[in-house]
C-alpha positions as CSV (number, residue, x, y, z in Angstrom):
1,X,-1.1,24.7,-9.3
2,X,1.7,25.4,-11.7
3,X,5.4,25.2,-11.1
4,X,6.2,28.7,-12.3
5,X,6.4,31.5,-9.7
6,X,3.6,33.8,-9.0
7,X,5.5,36.6,-10.6
8,X,6.1,34.8,-13.8
9,X,2.4,33.8,-13.9
10,X,1.1,37.3,-13.3
11,X,3.5,40.0,-14.5
12,X,3.3,39.4,-18.3
13,X,-0.5,39.3,-18.2
14,X,-0.5,42.3,-15.9
15,X,1.7,44.2,-18.3
16,X,-0.6,43.4,-21.2
17,X,-3.7,44.6,-19.3
18,X,-1.7,47.5,-17.9
19,X,-0.7,48.7,-21.3
20,X,-4.3,48.5,-22.3
21,X,-5.5,50.4,-19.3
22,X,-2.8,53.1,-19.9
23,X,-4.1,53.4,-23.5
24,X,-7.7,53.8,-22.4
25,X,-7.1,56.2,-19.6
26,X,-4.2,58.4,-20.9
27,X,-6.9,60.3,-22.8
28,X,-9.5,60.3,-20.0
29,X,-8.3,63.4,-18.0
30,X,-8.6,65.6,-21.1
31,X,-10.9,63.7,-23.5
32,X,-14.1,65.5,-22.3
33,X,-12.4,68.9,-22.8
34,X,-11.0,67.8,-26.2
35,X,-14.5,66.9,-27.4
36,X,-15.7,70.4,-26.6
37,X,-13.5,71.8,-29.4
38,X,-15.1,69.6,-32.0
39,X,-18.1,70.7,-34.2
40,X,-21.5,69.2,-33.6
41,X,-20.8,68.2,-30.0
42,X,-23.7,67.5,-27.7
43,X,-23.8,66.1,-24.2
44,X,-24.8,62.7,-25.5
45,X,-21.8,62.6,-28.0
46,X,-19.5,63.7,-25.2
47,X,-20.8,60.8,-23.1
48,X,-20.4,58.3,-26.0
49,X,-16.8,59.5,-26.6
50,X,-15.8,59.2,-23.0
51,X,-17.7,56.0,-22.3
52,X,-18.4,54.5,-25.8
53,X,-15.5,52.1,-25.5
54,X,-17.4,50.6,-22.6
55,X,-20.5,49.9,-24.7
56,X,-18.7,47.6,-27.1
57,X,-16.9,46.0,-24.2
58,X,-20.3,45.0,-22.9
59,X,-21.2,43.5,-26.2
60,X,-18.0,41.5,-26.8
61,X,-16.8,40.6,-23.2
62,X,-19.1,37.6,-22.8
63,X,-18.6,36.1,-26.3
64,X,-14.8,36.5,-25.8
65,X,-15.0,34.8,-22.4
66,X,-17.1,31.9,-23.8
67,X,-14.7,31.6,-26.8
68,X,-11.7,31.5,-24.4
69,X,-13.3,28.6,-22.5
70,X,-13.5,26.7,-25.8
71,X,-10.4,27.6,-27.9
72,X,-8.0,28.8,-25.2
73,X,-7.3,32.1,-23.5
74,X,-4.1,33.0,-25.3
75,X,-5.7,33.0,-28.8
76,X,-8.6,35.2,-27.7
77,X,-6.2,37.7,-26.0
78,X,-4.3,38.0,-29.2
79,X,-7.4,38.8,-31.3
80,X,-8.6,41.3,-28.7
81,X,-5.3,43.2,-28.7
82,X,-5.3,43.3,-32.5
83,X,-8.7,44.9,-32.5
84,X,-7.8,47.3,-29.8
85,X,-4.7,48.4,-31.8
86,X,-6.9,49.1,-34.9
87,X,-9.4,51.1,-32.9
88,X,-6.7,53.2,-31.3
89,X,-5.2,53.9,-34.8
90,X,-8.6,55.1,-36.1
91,X,-8.9,57.4,-33.1
92,X,-5.4,58.8,-33.8
93,X,-6.2,59.7,-37.4
94,X,-9.8,60.9,-36.9
95,X,-10.7,64.4,-37.8
96,X,-14.3,64.7,-36.4
97,X,-16.2,63.5,-33.5
98,X,-18.1,60.8,-35.4
99,X,-14.9,59.0,-36.6
100,X,-13.6,59.4,-33.0
101,X,-16.8,57.7,-31.8
102,X,-16.2,54.8,-34.2
103,X,-12.6,54.4,-33.1
104,X,-13.6,54.4,-29.4
105,X,-16.2,51.8,-30.1
106,X,-13.7,49.7,-31.9
107,X,-11.2,50.1,-29.0
108,X,-13.8,48.6,-26.7
109,X,-14.5,45.7,-29.0
110,X,-11.1,44.2,-28.0
111,X,-12.7,42.9,-24.9
112,X,-10.0,40.9,-23.1
113,X,-10.3,42.0,-19.5
114,X,-12.3,39.0,-18.4
115,X,-10.2,36.6,-20.4
116,X,-7.0,37.9,-18.8
117,X,-8.5,37.6,-15.3
118,X,-9.6,34.0,-16.2
119,X,-6.2,33.1,-17.4
120,X,-4.6,34.3,-14.1
121,X,-7.2,32.3,-12.3
122,X,-6.2,29.2,-14.4
123,X,-2.5,29.6,-13.6
124,X,-2.7,30.6,-9.9
125,X,-3.9,28.6,-7.0
126,X,-7.1,29.9,-5.5
127,X,-5.3,30.6,-2.2
128,X,-2.9,32.8,-4.0
129,X,-5.4,34.4,-6.3
130,X,-6.0,37.6,-4.3
131,X,-2.2,38.1,-4.2
132,X,-2.1,37.6,-8.0
133,X,-5.1,39.9,-8.6
134,X,-3.5,42.5,-6.2
135,X,-0.2,42.2,-8.2
136,X,-2.1,42.7,-11.4
137,X,-4.0,45.5,-9.7
138,X,-0.8,47.1,-8.7
139,X,0.5,47.0,-12.3
140,X,-2.9,48.5,-13.5
141,X,-2.6,51.2,-10.8
142,X,0.9,52.1,-11.9
143,X,-0.4,52.3,-15.5
144,X,-3.4,54.3,-14.3
145,X,-1.1,56.7,-12.4
146,X,1.2,57.1,-15.4
147,X,-1.8,57.8,-17.6
148,X,-3.1,60.4,-15.2
149,X,0.3,62.1,-15.0
150,X,1.3,61.8,-18.7
151,X,-2.1,62.3,-20.3
152,X,-2.4,66.1,-19.5
153,X,1.3,66.8,-20.2
154,X,1.5,64.9,-23.5
155,X,-1.9,66.0,-24.5
156,X,-1.0,69.7,-24.0
157,X,2.3,69.3,-25.8
158,X,1.5,67.0,-28.7
159,X,-2.3,66.7,-28.8
160,X,-4.8,64.0,-28.1
161,X,-4.2,62.3,-31.5
162,X,-0.6,61.5,-30.3
163,X,-2.0,59.9,-27.2
164,X,-4.1,57.5,-29.3
165,X,-1.1,56.7,-31.5
166,X,0.9,55.8,-28.4
167,X,-2.0,53.5,-27.4
168,X,-1.9,51.7,-30.7
169,X,1.9,51.1,-30.3
170,X,1.4,49.8,-26.8
171,X,-1.2,47.3,-28.0
172,X,1.3,45.9,-30.5
173,X,3.9,45.6,-27.7
174,X,1.3,43.7,-25.7
175,X,1.0,41.2,-28.5
176,X,4.7,40.7,-28.4
177,X,4.6,40.1,-24.7
178,X,1.8,37.6,-25.1
179,X,3.6,35.5,-27.7
180,X,7.0,35.6,-26.0
181,X,6.3,35.4,-22.3
182,X,2.8,34.3,-21.5
183,X,2.6,30.5,-20.8
184,X,-0.2,28.3,-22.1
185,X,-2.9,27.5,-19.6
186,X,-2.8,24.0,-18.2
187,X,-4.9,21.3,-19.8
188,X,-7.8,20.7,-17.4
189,X,-10.2,17.7,-17.2
190,X,-13.4,18.6,-15.4
191,X,-15.6,16.7,-13.0
192,X,-18.8,17.5,-14.9
193,X,-20.0,18.3,-18.4
194,X,-17.4,20.7,-19.7
195,X,-19.6,21.6,-22.7
196,X,-22.1,23.3,-20.5
197,X,-21.3,26.9,-21.2
198,X,-24.8,28.4,-20.8
199,X,-24.5,32.0,-19.6
200,X,-27.9,31.7,-18.0
201,X,-26.4,29.4,-15.4
202,X,-23.9,32.1,-14.4
203,X,-26.6,34.9,-14.5
204,X,-28.7,33.0,-12.0
205,X,-25.8,32.7,-9.5
206,X,-26.8,35.1,-6.7
207,X,-23.2,35.7,-5.5
208,X,-22.1,36.5,-9.1
209,X,-25.1,38.8,-9.5
210,X,-24.0,40.9,-6.5
211,X,-20.4,41.0,-7.8
212,X,-21.6,42.0,-11.3
213,X,-23.6,44.8,-9.7
214,X,-20.5,45.8,-7.7
215,X,-18.4,46.1,-10.8
216,X,-21.2,48.0,-12.6
217,X,-21.5,50.7,-9.9
218,X,-17.8,51.0,-9.1
219,X,-16.9,51.5,-12.8
220,X,-19.9,53.8,-13.3
221,X,-18.9,56.1,-10.4
222,X,-15.3,56.1,-11.7
223,X,-16.3,57.2,-15.2
224,X,-18.7,59.7,-13.7
225,X,-15.8,61.2,-11.7
226,X,-13.5,61.4,-14.8
227,X,-16.2,63.3,-16.6
228,X,-16.9,65.9,-14.0
229,X,-13.4,66.4,-12.4
230,X,-11.5,67.8,-15.3
231,X,-14.3,70.1,-16.4
232,X,-14.9,71.4,-12.9
233,X,-11.2,71.9,-12.3
234,X,-10.7,73.9,-15.5
235,X,-14.1,75.7,-15.7
236,X,-14.9,76.3,-12.0
237,X,-11.5,76.6,-10.5
238,X,-9.5,78.1,-13.4
239,X,-6.8,75.4,-13.7
240,X,-5.2,74.8,-17.1
241,X,-5.2,71.4,-18.8
242,X,-1.5,71.0,-18.3
243,X,-1.8,71.5,-14.5
244,X,-4.3,68.7,-14.0
245,X,-1.4,66.2,-13.3
246,X,-0.7,68.1,-10.0
247,X,-4.0,66.7,-8.7
248,X,-3.9,63.3,-10.4
249,X,-0.4,62.4,-9.2
250,X,-1.1,62.4,-5.4
251,X,-4.6,60.9,-6.0
252,X,-3.0,58.0,-7.9
253,X,-0.3,57.5,-5.3
254,X,-2.7,57.4,-2.4
255,X,-4.9,55.0,-4.3
256,X,-1.9,52.7,-5.0
257,X,-0.9,52.8,-1.3
258,X,-4.5,51.8,-0.3
259,X,-4.5,48.6,-2.4
260,X,-2.1,46.6,-0.3
261,X,-3.8,47.0,3.1
262,X,-7.2,46.4,1.4
263,X,-6.0,43.2,-0.1
264,X,-4.4,42.0,3.1
265,X,-7.4,42.8,5.2
266,X,-9.7,41.0,2.8
267,X,-7.5,37.9,2.2
268,X,-5.8,37.4,5.6
269,X,-8.7,38.5,7.8
270,X,-11.6,37.5,5.6
271,X,-13.0,41.0,5.6
272,X,-14.1,41.1,2.0
273,X,-17.4,42.7,2.6
274,X,-16.0,45.2,5.1
275,X,-13.4,46.5,2.5
276,X,-16.1,46.8,-0.2
277,X,-18.5,48.7,2.1
278,X,-15.8,51.0,3.4
279,X,-14.8,51.8,-0.2
280,X,-18.4,52.6,-1.0
281,X,-18.7,55.0,1.9
282,X,-15.6,56.7,0.7
283,X,-17.3,57.2,-2.7
284,X,-20.3,58.9,-1.0
285,X,-18.0,61.2,1.0
286,X,-15.9,62.1,-2.0
287,X,-18.9,63.1,-4.1
288,X,-20.3,65.3,-1.3
289,X,-16.9,67.0,-0.8
290,X,-16.8,67.7,-4.5
291,X,-20.0,69.8,-4.0
292,X,-17.8,72.5,-2.4
293,X,-17.0,75.7,-4.1
294,X,-13.7,75.7,-2.3
295,X,-10.9,74.3,-4.5
296,X,-9.0,72.5,-1.8
297,X,-12.1,70.8,-0.4
298,X,-12.9,69.7,-3.9
299,X,-9.4,68.3,-4.3
300,X,-9.7,66.4,-1.0
301,X,-12.8,64.8,-2.5
302,X,-10.9,63.6,-5.5
303,X,-8.2,62.1,-3.3
304,X,-10.7,60.2,-1.2
305,X,-12.5,59.0,-4.3
306,X,-9.3,57.4,-5.6
307,X,-8.6,55.7,-2.3
308,X,-12.1,54.2,-2.3
309,X,-11.8,53.1,-5.9
310,X,-8.4,51.5,-5.4
311,X,-9.5,49.5,-2.3
312,X,-12.0,47.6,-4.4
313,X,-9.6,46.7,-7.2
314,X,-7.5,43.9,-5.7
315,X,-10.5,41.9,-4.4
316,X,-13.4,42.2,-6.8
317,X,-12.2,40.0,-9.6
318,X,-10.7,37.5,-7.1
319,X,-14.2,37.2,-5.4
320,X,-16.0,36.9,-8.7
321,X,-13.7,34.0,-9.7
322,X,-14.4,32.1,-6.5
323,X,-18.2,32.1,-7.0
324,X,-18.1,30.2,-10.3
325,X,-17.3,26.7,-11.4
326,X,-13.8,26.1,-12.8
327,X,-15.1,25.5,-16.3
328,X,-17.1,28.7,-16.2
329,X,-14.3,31.1,-15.2
330,X,-13.9,32.7,-18.7
331,X,-17.6,33.1,-19.2
332,X,-18.3,34.3,-15.6
333,X,-15.5,36.8,-15.6
334,X,-16.5,37.9,-19.1
335,X,-20.0,38.7,-17.7
336,X,-18.4,40.4,-14.6
337,X,-16.2,42.6,-16.8
338,X,-19.1,43.4,-19.1
339,X,-21.1,44.7,-16.2
340,X,-18.1,46.9,-15.3
341,X,-17.9,48.4,-18.8
342,X,-21.7,48.8,-18.9
343,X,-21.3,50.8,-15.7
344,X,-18.6,52.9,-17.4
345,X,-20.8,53.7,-20.3
346,X,-23.9,54.4,-18.2
347,X,-21.9,56.5,-15.8
348,X,-20.6,58.7,-18.6
349,X,-23.9,59.1,-20.3
350,X,-26.0,59.7,-17.2
351,X,-23.3,61.9,-15.6
352,X,-23.1,64.1,-18.7
353,X,-26.8,64.8,-18.5
354,X,-26.9,65.3,-14.7
355,X,-24.0,67.6,-14.7
356,X,-25.2,69.6,-17.7
357,X,-28.8,70.1,-16.7
358,X,-29.0,69.6,-12.9
359,X,-25.5,70.3,-11.5
360,X,-23.2,68.5,-9.0
361,X,-25.8,68.3,-6.1
362,X,-28.0,66.0,-8.2
363,X,-25.0,63.8,-8.8
364,X,-24.1,63.6,-5.2
365,X,-27.6,62.7,-4.1
366,X,-27.8,60.1,-6.8
367,X,-24.5,58.5,-5.7
368,X,-25.7,58.4,-2.1
369,X,-29.0,56.7,-2.8
370,X,-27.4,54.1,-5.1
371,X,-24.7,53.5,-2.6
372,X,-27.1,52.7,0.2
373,X,-28.8,50.1,-2.0
374,X,-25.4,48.7,-3.0
375,X,-24.4,48.2,0.6
376,X,-27.7,46.5,1.4
377,X,-27.0,44.0,-1.4
378,X,-24.0,42.6,0.5
379,X,-26.4,41.1,3.1
380,X,-27.1,38.4,0.5
381,X,-23.4,37.8,-0.5
382,X,-22.0,34.4,0.8
383,X,-18.7,34.4,2.7
384,X,-16.0,33.1,0.3
385,X,-13.6,32.2,3.0
386,X,-15.4,28.9,3.7
387,X,-14.2,27.5,0.4
388,X,-10.9,25.6,0.4
389,X,-8.8,23.8,-2.1
390,X,-7.1,20.3,-1.7
391,X,-4.3,19.3,-4.1
392,X,-3.5,15.6,-4.5
393,X,-1.2,13.7,-6.9
394,X,-3.4,12.1,-9.6
395,X,-1.7,8.7,-9.0
396,X,-3.1,8.7,-5.4
397,X,-6.7,9.3,-6.4
398,X,-8.9,6.7,-8.0
399,X,-12.6,6.5,-8.6
400,X,-12.9,10.3,-8.8
401,X,-16.6,10.2,-9.6
402,X,-17.3,8.8,-6.1
403,X,-16.5,12.3,-4.7
404,X,-20.0,13.2,-5.7
405,X,-21.3,11.3,-2.8
406,X,-19.5,13.6,-0.3
407,X,-21.6,16.5,1.0
408,X,-19.4,19.6,1.0
409,X,-17.3,18.8,-2.0
410,X,-18.2,21.6,-4.5
411,X,-16.2,20.4,-7.6
412,X,-13.0,18.7,-8.6
413,X,-10.9,18.8,-11.7
414,X,-7.6,17.4,-13.0
415,X,-4.6,19.4,-14.1
416,X,-3.2,17.0,-16.7
417,X,0.0,19.0,-17.2
418,X,1.1,18.4,-13.6
419,X,-1.0,15.3,-12.9
420,X,-2.7,16.9,-10.0
421,X,-6.3,16.6,-8.7
422,X,-7.8,19.8,-7.4
423,X,-10.8,19.4,-5.0
424,X,-12.8,22.4,-3.9
425,X,-14.8,22.0,-0.7
426,X,-16.7,23.9,1.9
427,X,-14.8,23.6,5.2
428,X,-18.0,24.2,7.2
429,X,-19.5,21.0,5.7
430,X,-16.5,18.7,5.4
431,X,-12.8,18.6,6.6
432,X,-9.8,17.9,4.5
433,X,-9.1,14.8,6.6
434,X,-12.5,13.3,5.8
435,X,-11.9,13.8,2.0
436,X,-8.5,12.1,2.2
437,X,-9.9,9.3,4.3
438,X,-12.7,8.8,1.8
439,X,-10.3,8.7,-1.2
440,X,-8.0,6.1,0.6
441,X,-11.1,3.9,1.3
442,X,-12.2,4.2,-2.4
443,X,-8.7,3.3,-3.6
444,X,-8.8,0.0,-1.5
445,X,-12.2,-1.0,-2.9
């Protein structure tokens, strides 16, 4: 849809979100252990410190998404990065758990995940969107891997406060990349009332509801894993904090390698549901393997979990962006991302209590039951492969409003920067040739 290459469209935004992910996750492998050394710590406060950033993400993600639909993605991303930098700085200078909680909450208030995804969706053709999301996912995975490797090492050598200081610097670097390398999104004219930004319309969309649930549960299981894995490895298996990277490195590498095949299978073969379901089954297997008192079986469970988690990453946001109208992308992906962060918060809070009072068996049973219900929800998810895009020069299309008479045309909008009309249609209801013939006939009249 734009003339720039896929790499130029995606990499700067991928780096911005990658820096942010690195900052959030570089502390995660040792954060739960760090909080145990602070006075006044309770299971609830541990959960809030680990997942508290996700709570404010939930509160601000949707407003940021709606605001980005109105004033532009780039401005909102700038504001979010600035807030994130301030929160990271507060965490770096905090001396007690309560100030740390405030800093973590402020980190989450820079809620730009959905806005970045919406901006990529704006810049990239829908047919290439899974590739773009996979590329962004690859950058995130590399950041994630680096965080898992460097977090325990740097934390052991310099302390957790230093990690938060690095996060603040990376946020400022992200602002520089945004200003210097990220293009403005194209000016779009919509085929309907572009002032209709009601979140209720998005929340009533069944397909988006299922994708929101998927993001909620996937992120919840991820945060739950990050809460129990380091504690179990250190307390149950006698590993030291600076040895945790030996587990996280192969886990991150295997997860990264799983992303490509998952994206190809989903995009090329149309197996979106199959990839999601397989990833869920890996979650269940992983949590039951982590029941073992054998260290190596537990580690295999960790590796399988990261594979399942990474298989989901390239396709979830791409799917969510396909089920909403073009003018709702910022709002819809804001809601989608909010559910993910809500899952992170709930996973940390619930996991802390389950692990503290009931043990690992209760967590595994809980994951298995929820996963079964999660898989059943995909019965109601529409197949996105039926939706196609038609791109026509604006000069060749007249009487655009007449497209409303065609059954199967889902929406259309105009990219004024490139003078292109984009028509989204259901290939099972109408063919591209029929649309072109209709437009030619309308031009003659």
